[in-house]
C-alpha positions, 0 to 999 in steps of 0.5 A, spaced: 313 536 721 307 531 726 308 525 729 304 520 733 308 519 740 313 515 741 314 508 743 320 506 747 320 498 746 328 497 748 331 501 754 334 500 761 333 506 763 334 514 764 336 520 768 340 515 773 335 509 774 336 502 773 329 499 771 333 491 774 334 496 781 329 500 781 324 501 785 316 503 784 316 510 785 322 511 781 319 508 774 313 513 775 317 518 775 321 516 769 315 515 766 312 522 768 319 525 765 319 521 758 311 523 756 315 530 756 320 528 751 314 526 747 315 518 750 308 515 749 308 507 751 314 503 753 317 496 753 322 497 760 327 492 759 330 487 763 338 486 761 340 479 764 340 478 771 339 472 777 331 469 777 330 471 784 332 479 781 328 478 775 322 476 778 323 482 783 324 487 778 316 484 774 313 486 780 315 492 781 314 495 774 307 491 774 305 494 780 308 501 777 303 499 771 297 499 776 299 505 779 300 510 772 296 516 771 295 520 765 301 524 764 306 518 764 308 514 758 304 507 759 307 502 761 306 497 756 310 491 758 316 488 759 321 486 754 326 481 757 333 482 753 337 477 758 337 469 760 336 466 754 342 468 750 349 466 746 355 466 750 358 467 744 356 474 743 354 476 750 355 484 749 354 486 757 351 481 759 353 477 765 354 470 762 353 467 769 345 467 769 345 465 763 340 458 761 338 453 756 332 457 752 326 451 754 320 451 757 321 449 762 327 455 764 322 461 762 317 458 766 321 459 772 320 467 771 313 467 766 308 473 766 303 475 764 307 482 763 312 479 759 312 482 752 318 481 749 323 475 749 330 475 747 334 469 745 338 466 741 335 461 736 339 457 735 340 454 742 333 454 742 328 448 743 321 448 739 317 447 744 319 454 746 318 458 740 310 455 740 309 455 748 312 464 746 307 465 740 301 462 743 303 466 749 302 473 744 309 474 746 313 477 741 320 473 739 326 477 738 333 475 735 339 477 739 346 476 742 346 470 738 349 467 732 343 463 728 341 464 721 334 461 722 330 466 723 323 463 721 320 462 728 322 470 730 317 476 730 324 481 730 331 482 731 335 485 737 338 492 735 340 490 729 348 489 727 350 488 734 351 482 738 349 478 733 354 474 728 354 479 722 354 478 713 357 474 710 358 471 703 359 464 704 354 461 709 348 465 713 349 469 719 343 472 723 344 479 720 344 477 713 337 473 715 335 479 717 337 483 710 333 479 707 327 476 710 321 480 709 317 478 715 322 480 720 321 486 724 329 490 725 331 493 731 335 499 729 340 503 734 341 509 730 344 513 735 351 515 731 355 509 735 352 502 735 352 503 727 355 507 722 351 511 717 353 506 711 350 501 716 344 504 717 344 506 709 344 498 707 339 496 712 335 502 710 335 501 702 335 493 704 329 492 709 322 494 706 320 501 710 315 498 714 320 493 718 325 498 721 324 500 728 328 505 732 330 504 739 334 508 744 338 502 748 338 507 752 343 507 759 341 509 767 346 515 765 343 517 759 340 524 761 343 524 768 349 526 771 352 520 772 358 518 769 360 512 773 354 506 775 354 499 776 350 494 770 349 488 769 353 486 773 359 490 771 362 497 771 360 502 766 364 508 764 360 515 762 365 519 756 360 525 755 358 521 748 358 513 749 359 508 755 362 502 755 365 497 760 372 497 762 374 493 757 371 497 752 365 493 751 359 498 749 354 497 754 348 500 750 346 507 748 346 514 752 341 517 748 333 517 748 328 516 742 328 523 741 336 524 741 336 519 736 331 522 730 334 528 731 341 525 729 337 522 723 334 528 721 339 532 720 341 526 716 336 526 712 335 519 714 328 519 717 322 518 716 316 518 719 314 511 717 319 508 723 315 511 727 308 508 725 312 501 725 311 501 732 304 502 733 303 496 728 308 491 731 304 491 738 298 493 735 297 500 737 292 505 735 297 512 733 295 517 738 298 523 741 300 528 737 308 531 737 310 536 733 318 537 730 321 543 728 326 543 721 332 541 726 327 536 729 327 539 736 320 538 738 315 544 740 309 542 742 306 535 746 299 534 745 296 527 748 
């Protein structure tokens, strides 16, 4: 099987590097390693933090982008996952830093390098939807309870940290399944979502509206077993990473690892890779060759 290079639009770090604390050289080193994994485009994702720290890391990632060379995965912009979320679905995020999703609060950290914003649509004022769309920023519903997704482009890590499917009333997950205009991120790492839930998504959604993501953490592809993330101590047992209270913090696999998992379950069409190109209006580039066990055998730039 041959595919274009992969696009990773939602991940917090890997190889021991956390995008919320990384320096420029660390970001560049990650980009260099990721291209060797078949990942050609990335949107480093920032978890909830103070406005000051978030602005600092935006500057760091922008500077890294300006210094990139051809042997690196291209930084396409930042995915801002934190700050404008619903405390009832906070997950691992530190709610002390949450702000109301308003235009005024977005302007506190606004930057033209922010390309995706995850927010709770039920808490969001109409003006912010309009403002972000005018700026060309993708709006994704995540860490939320709301069922009205009409002003959103997609949902963040489907089924996780959102109101689930109910046969009475609306919910985020149900609305995402039945709204044909909505793209759905999914973490198909075998930990975050069961095979039954994956099959439901794959059957209910149009094939071209599914986005594979990793949502991976700094411990991914590293020797790190304990680390600080989003203000919590995280423990990695070799399969999943959780807080001391058992909250799953994110995945521990890169996107090629997840494709291998899906491929071996016969649940992976190549369309899933092309969908990310369409979502971000990018032209497919490069070539990744996979063997029949979904191991990467060759990467052509």
